[in-house]
C-alpha positions as CSV (number, residue, x, y, z in Angstrom):
1,L,8.0,-2.3,-9.1
2,E,11.5,-1.1,-9.6
3,L,10.5,2.3,-8.2
4,V,9.2,0.6,-5.1
5,L,12.5,-1.2,-4.5
6,A,14.4,2.1,-5.1
7,A,12.2,4.0,-2.7
8,R,12.7,1.2,-0.1
9,A,16.5,1.2,-0.5
10,F,16.5,5.0,-0.2
11,A,14.4,4.8,3.0
12,I,16.8,2.2,4.5
13,K,20.0,3.9,3.5
14,E,19.3,7.6,3.7
15,L,16.5,7.8,6.3
16,G,17.6,5.1,8.6
17,L,14.4,3.1,8.5
18,A,14.8,-0.4,9.8
19,E,15.2,-3.1,7.1
20,S,12.5,-5.7,7.0
21,E,10.8,-8.0,4.6
22,S,8.1,-5.4,3.8
23,Y,7.7,-4.5,0.1
24,T,10.0,-7.3,-1.1
25,T,7.5,-9.6,-2.7
26,Y,4.6,-9.2,-5.2
27,Y,1.4,-11.3,-5.5
28,D,-0.4,-11.3,-8.9
29,T,-4.1,-11.3,-8.1
30,G,-4.9,-11.8,-11.8
31,G,-6.8,-8.5,-11.9
32,E,-9.1,-9.4,-9.0
33,P,-9.4,-6.9,-6.1
34,V,-7.8,-7.8,-2.8
35,A,-10.3,-6.0,-0.7
36,Y,-13.6,-4.1,-0.9
37,N,-14.4,-1.0,1.1
38,V,-18.1,-0.4,1.8
39,S,-19.4,2.7,3.7
40,A,-22.8,4.2,4.3
41,A,-24.0,7.8,5.0
42,P,-27.2,9.8,4.6
43,K,-27.6,10.8,0.9
44,D,-27.2,14.5,1.7
45,S,-24.3,14.2,4.1
46,L,-20.9,12.5,4.6
47,E,-21.4,12.1,8.3
48,P,-21.8,8.5,9.6
């Protein structure tokens, strides 16, 4: 988490990115996933 804050500070100070509330809080999910991603394709191809 400290690395995220350091990267955020660098981006604001050195790269001129606009400061916002992004990446300033943390939510503990208790080990549960926040989202699932499901996709489907033919078994012999990665085309939709």
